[in-house]
N, C-alpha and C positions, 0 to 999 in steps of 0.2 A: 871934299866930296865924300858923301856917305858910301858905304860898301855896296848897298843895294843899287844906288845910282851908277856906280862904276861898273857893276856886273851887267846891268841892262845896257849901258853904253857900249860894252864890249860886244854884246850880241848885235846891237844896232850897227856898230861899226863894221862887223863882218857882213851883214846884209847890205849895208850901203856900198861896200866894195863890189858886191855882185850887181847891184842896181846900176852903179856907174859903169861897170864893164859891159853890161847889156846895152846901155844907152849908146856907147861909143863903138859897139861891135855888132850892130844889128845885122850886118851883111855877112857875119861869120857864123861858124857852127857853134851854137850856144848849147853844148851838150851838158847833160846832168852832171857827169863826172867832173868836167872842167869847172862848172859854176860851184859845185859842192866843194871842190878843192880850194877855190878862191876863198870860200867862207870858212874853210877848215872844219867842216862837218862831214859826216858820212853821207853818201848820196841818199840813203833811205830817210834819215832823220832831217836832212836839209830841206826836203820838200815840205815836211810838216811845219818846220820852223818858219820857212819862207811864207807859206800860206797864212799862218797865224799872225805873223808880224806885218806882212804887206797887205793882207786882206783878200788875196786871190791866189789860185794855184800858179806855179811857176810858168808852165807852158801857156796858160791863159794870159798871164802878164806880158810875156814876150810877144805873143800874137797881137795883143792890144797895142803895145808900144809900137810895133812895126806898122800896123795899119794906121795908127794915129799920126805917126811921122809921115807916112806916105800921103795922107790927106793934107797935111800942112805943105808938103813939097809940091803937090799938084797945083796949089794956088800960088805958092811963092815962086815956083820955077816953071812958068807956063810953056816955055820953049822946049823943055825936056819931054821925051816921050814917056807915056805911062809905063811901058815895059821897063825902061831904064830906071825909073823911080822904084818900081816894084822890086827889081833885082838889087838895087842899092839898099833897100830896106829889109833884105833878107828872105824874100819870097823866092821859091824855087822856079817859078815861071808865071806867065800871064794868067793862066787858068786858075792856079791856086790863089793868086792875088785877087782876081776878079771875084771869086767866090767869097773870100774872106772880107773884101771891102763891102760887098753887097750885104753880107750878114751883119756887118758892123753899122752901116749907115743907111741901109735900105735903098740904095741907088748904086749905079755904076760909077766907076772912077771918072769917066768922061762927063757924066751928068753932074758930078760933084764939081769938076773943074769949070763947067760952063754956067755955073750959077747955083747949082743945087747945094753946094757947101755953104754958101752965104745964107741961104734960106734955112738950112738945117741949124746953123749956129744961132740965127735969130730966134728960131722956135725954141731951142734949148734955153736961151737966155730968158725968154718970156716965161717958160715953165718954171725956171729956177726961182722966180720971184713969187710964185703962187704958194701960199701956205707957209712962207718963211716966218720964223719966230725969232725972238731974241735969244732963245736958248741955243746951246751948242748941239748940233745934230750928232746922233749916234751915242750920246753919253749913256743912255739907258742900257745899251748893249755891251758896254765895256765891262771888263772884269778887273778885279783888284786882288792883290795878294798881301797877306799880313803874316809876319814872322811871329811865332810864339815859342816859348821854351817851357818844358815841363820840369818837374822837380828833379829829374835825372839828367837835365841839360841835354836832352836829345834834340835834334833839329826837326822842327815841325813848322808847317805853314798852314794858313787857311786861304782858300780861294773863294771869292764872292763874285759870281757871274751876274746874278740877279737875286731878288728876294726868294725866288723859288729854287735856284740852282746854287748850291754851295758845296765845298769840298774841304776835307782835311788832307794835307799832304805830309808825308814823312819819307825820309830816306833810310832804308834799312838793308841789311844783308839777307839775301835769299840763298838757301842751299841749292844744290843741283836738284832739279825736279824731273821725274820721269813721267811721261804722259802717254796714255793709251788714247788713240784718236781715230777719227774719220776725217777725211779731207774733202773739201769742196772747191771746185774751180769754176768761177763765174761770178755774176753779181750777187751781192749779199746785203748791201746796206739797206737798213730799214725793213728787212724781210724776217719778221719774227717767226713766221711759220717755218722757214728754212732752218733757223737755229733750233727750233723745237724738234724738227725731224732729225737733224744731225745728232743732237744730244740724245734723242730717243734711241737711235741706233747704238750709241755708246753704252747707254744704260741697259739696253736689252742684252748686249754682249757681256757687260761687267757683272750684272746682278747674279746670274747663276754661278759665277766664278768667285763669289764672295768678295768682290772688290769695291763694293759700295759701303764704305765705313764712315759715314758723315758724323761729325764735322771734319774728321781727319782727311777724308777724300775731298779734294778741291775740284771744282768745275771751272774750265777756262776756255778762252778762245785766243788763238795766236794768229797775228796778221803778218803774213810774209811779204806783202806788197803794199804800196801806198796807192790808194784810189785816185790821188791827184796825178799819178804818173802812169800807172798800169791801166790798160783797157779793161773795162768791166768784165769782159768775157775771159780775161786771163788772170783775174784776181784769185789768189790762193788763200783759203781760210782753213785753219785747223781747229777742230772742236773736240775737246776731250776731258779726261779726268786724270788726276795724279794717281800713280800706281807704284807698287814696290819695284825696285830695279830689276828683279829677276822675273817679272811677269812675262809670260809668253803670249804672243799675239798671232793672229792668223787672218787670212782673207782681207777684207777691206779695212780691218782694224790694224793700224800701225802703231809703232812706238817711237818716241823721240825724247831727247833730253834737252831741257832748258838749262843753260849754264848757270852755275853759281855766280853770285856777284852782288854788286850794289844796285838797288833799284829805287826809283822814286815811285811811291805808291800813293795815288790820289783816290780817296774814297768819296764816291758820289751816290746820290739817289736820283735816278733819271727816268724820265719817260722815254719811250722807244725812239722818239724823234729828237732827243736832246744829246745824243752821243757825240755828234760832230762838234757841237758847241763846247762840250766838256773836253774833248781832245784838243781843240784849238786853244782853250784856256790854259791847259797844262803846258802846251808847247809855246804859246805866244805870250803868256803872262807869267806863269810860275818859273819856267826854265831860265829866262833872261835875268830874273831876280835872285836865282838860287845859288849861283856859284858852281853849277854843274852844267855839263853838256851831255848829249846822248852818247852812249857807248854802242859798239857794233854787235848788238844781240837783238833778237826779236822782241817787239813789244807784245803785251798780251793783256787780256781782261780777266779778272777773277770775279766770279759771281757768288753772291752770298744769300740769295733768297729766290723764291718763286714769286715773280711780280703779280701773279694772279692772286696770291695771298696777301699782298700789300694793300692797305686801305685805299691808297691812291694809285694803285697799279704801277708802282715804281720799281725799277731795278736797282738793287743795292750792289754796286760794282766797284772794284778797284781797277783803275787804269795804271798799269805797271810799265815803266820805261827804264831800261838799263841806263845807268849814268856813270860818269867819271868826272873828276875835277875839271873846271874850265881852264 
């Protein structure tokens, strides 16, 4: 067995352990901490790995499996009450189950049991035949990783998501970095204007203090929460620049230290709506083949250009993930 295959199988084995546990414990408390512990990943990174490898966020997966099992039991066990089936599938009560079931299937559980389920399955089967081709679905969206070695025998990889999205990845040591920042709590994904405003505040503060010394000064964003886990209104985003350790801050400008250590650094050129695909490729494609797993430090993005000056409007960005040996 090749090393790459062994490493990927190790990741898959950990995720499979979680999938098996969820399936046989749907009526239990499927907490993030417990499931991450079963996979031997930190809770923060576990969610990203799960989403990238399984194809949907953890909570969404659990909810889907619960409601789909309930749909099966409603038909297979017609003498059992709907409430009993709902509780056995892990729903907290009839109201929660009723809402989830209608969202999933467009009908009530009683309608499903009385014949709606059969009609639903027949319609899905009919639709699945429309437009079917001999090709394998989803291939165009898959990514691949290639290992390359330079003349100094450093570890480097290439990620190919599509003809338009590519990346080079390397693992390197970062020194401790001190960051002057402003922080935002709330939704931020895809909001370029928000990032511009936050960076504008930092630059307005840093400029008169002589702290903008490009290219020595680095611009970055630190993500403290995972959007797959944390409600949008509670997401914490830190936007800032690197500064000398003895820099004094005040008001809404704070200062934090990013720990020294080993980081996977993936260089992308992205449009604003391609960030999630890039993150998923690093977590779902590169990590399982790399021999590394995420360490318990924040992830961040380093920015290298003004996308308005790029001929294609692209962001040149490093996705930086702290790592340790698998």
